[in-house]
N, C-alpha and C positions, 0 to 999 in steps of 0.2 A: 503493500500500500504506500509506503513512504516513497519508493522509487517512482510510482505512478504520479503521486502528488507533485514530485519535483520535476520529472522529465516530460510528462504528458503536455503541460503548457508550452514547454520549449519546442517540442515537436509540432504542436498545433500552430504556434506563432511562426514557425519556419515554413508553414504551408502544408504540412502533412495532416492526414486524418488519423486520429488515434482511436483504436477499438480496444477498450481497456477491460480487463477481466478481474481487476481488484474491486474492493468495495468502496474505494475512495470517492468515486464520482457518481455513484448510483442514485443518490438522493439530491444531487444538485439540480435545481429547477430547470436550468438551461441545458442539461445533458440528457439526451434520450436514453432510456433503459429499454433494450430491445430484445425481443424474441421474434424473429421474422415471421413465424407462422401466426403470431398473435397481433403484433402492432408494428408491422414493417413501415407503415406510413410515418411513424414518428421520426425516422431517419431524415425525412425531408427538412426538419427544423434544426438539424445539427449545427453546432458552431465549432466543429473541429474535433470534438470528443464524443464518442458513443460508448455507453457502458453495457456490459454483459451482466445479467443477474446471477445471483447465487445458484449453485448447481442443483439445489433442491427446489428452488423457485421455478426454474424452467419447466420441468416435467409437470408441475402442478398447474401452471397457467396454460400449458398446451392441452391439458385435459379439461380444464374448467372453461376456457374461453369459448369453444364451439357450443357448449351447452348453455353458457351464459347468454350468448347471442339469441338463442331461441327461447330461453326461459331464465330470466335474470336470477342470479345467485343472491340469496338472502343472508346466508351465514356459512362459514367454512371452518371445520376443525381438521387440522392436518398433523399427523404424527409421522416423523421421519425416522428412517433407519439408515444411517449414513456410514459408508465405508471409511476405512482409515486412509485411503488414498486421498480423501478430501483434505487431510492434514498435511500430506506430503510424503516423500520417499522415506524419510526417517521413521515415520509412523508405520509404514508398510514393513520396514525392517524390524521394528519393535514387535509388531504382531507375529511376524514369522519367528523371531527368536523366542518370544514368550511361549508360543505354541510348542516349539521344540523342547523348551525347558520343562514345560508341564508334562509332555509325553515321557520325558526322561526322569520325571520325579524331582525336578529341581525348582527352586523358587526363582522368581524374577523380580528385579527392582525396576519399577516404571520410570521412564525418563521423559517421554513425550506427553503422556497423560497423567493425571493425578492418581490414577489407580491402574492396575493391570487391565489391559484390554482383551487379552486372550480369554475365551470362555466367559466373557463378562459383557455387561451393557452399561454405558455411561450416559446418563441423562444430562449431559453437560458439554455443550459445544460453544466455544468462545466464552467470554466472561459473563458473569451474572450482573443484571441491572437491578435498580431499586424496585422495579415492578415485580421482581421474581422471575421474569423471563430472562433468557440469555440473549446476547447480541445476535446470535445466529437466528434465534426465533423471531426477534424483532426485525431483522433484515428480511426474512422470508415474508413476514406479514406486510411490511412497508413496501417491499418490491412488488408483491402481487397486486397491491392496490394501485401502484403507479403504472405498471404495465397494462393493467386492465382498465385504467382510467376510472377507477371506482375508489376515490379517496376515503370514503366512509364505510367501505365494506367490512362488516364484522367478521373477524378472522382470528383464530387462535392456533398456535403451533407449539408442539413439543418436539424438540430435536434430540435424537439419541445417537450416540456413536456405537457402532456394533462391530464385532470381530469378523468383518468381511473385507477382503482386499480391495475390491473394485465394484462400483455401482451403488447408487443410492435407491432406496425404496421409500414409499409413502403409503400410509393408510389414511384415506381421505373420506370424511363425512361432509357432504354438502347439502344445504337446504336451499330449495329453489322457490320461486314465486308460486308455481303451480305444481301439482303432482307430475312425476315422470315415471314411465315404466322402465324397468331394467333393459328390456329389449329395445325400447326407443333410444336409450342412452347408448347402447351398443351400436345401433345403426348410425347415430350421429358421430360417435368416435371412430367408427370404421371409415368414415369419409374425411376425418380430420387429418390435415397434412402433418407428417412426421410421427403420427401415432399408429401403433399396431395393437389391435384388440386380441388378446390371448385369454379367452374365457370359455373353457370347456371343462368344468369341474368333473363331469362324468368320465373324462379321460385324464384327469389330473393335469389339465392344462391351465396354467396361470403364470404370470410373470415371476421371475426369480432374478436376483442380482447376478447369479452365475450365468444365466442365459443371456442377460442384457450386456454383460461385459464384452467390450470390443465391437459393439454394434451401434449403429447410429440412431435407430428409432427410440421413442418412448413407448414402453409396453404397459398396457393397462388390462386388468382383469378383475375377478371377484366382484363384478358389477352386480349390485343387488339393491332392492328397495329397502330403505332404512326402516327397521321395525319400530324405531322409537319416534319417527316423524313421518307423517303422511306425504310431505313434500320433499323427503330426503332421499339421497342416493349415497351408497357407500361403494368405494372402489379401492383397488390396490394397484400401485404403480411402481415400476422398476425402470431405471435407465442408467447408462454409463455416464458417470459424473465427469469423466475426463473428455469424453467426446461431445455429446449434445450439451452436457453441463458446462462445457468450457470451449474447447478448441473448435469443434464443429460449428457452434453458434457464432463464433467470431468470423469464421470463413463465410458462413451464410450471410452475415451482416455485410461483409465486404462485397460479396456477390450482388446483394441487393442494391448497394450503393453504386456499384458499377452499372448495373442495369438501369438505374434511375439517372445516370449521368452526374452523380454527385461527387465523383472522384475522377 
C-alpha cells in the first residue's frame, strides 16, 4: 500500500494509467473501483488511477449484481473462507511447514498469524476496528457498496482465514425486494459473465476452492431459498483469489480501457 500511495501519483502525472491492486485508492471518491462484469462504465471517469477491489469482494459482486438488476438487494450477510495465499508467499510456506510438523508430531511456532493456521480457523483478517469488525470486513462491505452504486446497502461480513493454499470461498445470504426461486437464480447466474453455476447436489457437484484454483471463473452453487426469509437466497461461492481476485481483473480493466479508447 505504501508503494502505491507514493508511486501511483508519479506514474499518473507522467501520463500513465495506473491499475492498482492495493487498498490505498479504493475509497477515494475520484478513483473508480472496478469489476468489469459489474461496473465497466465507471472507467470512463478515471483520472489516471483505477482501483481493483479486495479479492473476496469481486466474486461477491459478480454474483449479486445480475440478481440485483432484476430484483434489488435489501440486505446481505457474507461469511468468507479465505486462503493463506491472500496473505502472501510467506503464509503459504507457514501453512505447509505447520502441516508437516503436525503430521510428524511436532509443535509449530506461528510467525505470520497470531495462532497456528494448520488445522485451524482464524476469524481475524487485518486489524480489529472499534466497531468489532476487522478492516478486511469493513473493506468488503464498503467496496461492495461502491461498486454496486448502493451506498446505503445493509451488509455484514465475517472474514475467516482457513488452512487452504489457494482460492477464497463465501457463504452468502441475500435478501431481495421480492421472492426469488432457486431455479430462477440459477438461470440468471448461468447467463452472468464470468460466473459458472456448479449446482448439482444429487451428484455432489458444488464449488470447492481446490477446483477453482488456477481457473478464471467465479463458481457458484448450493443455491437455495433461505428458510429463514421468504425473500432470501443462500449460495456458496469459490474463486481463485490470485486470478479473478487480482491479476485477471487488472488485465480485464486494461482491456476494457483499450476498447473504450481511454489509453
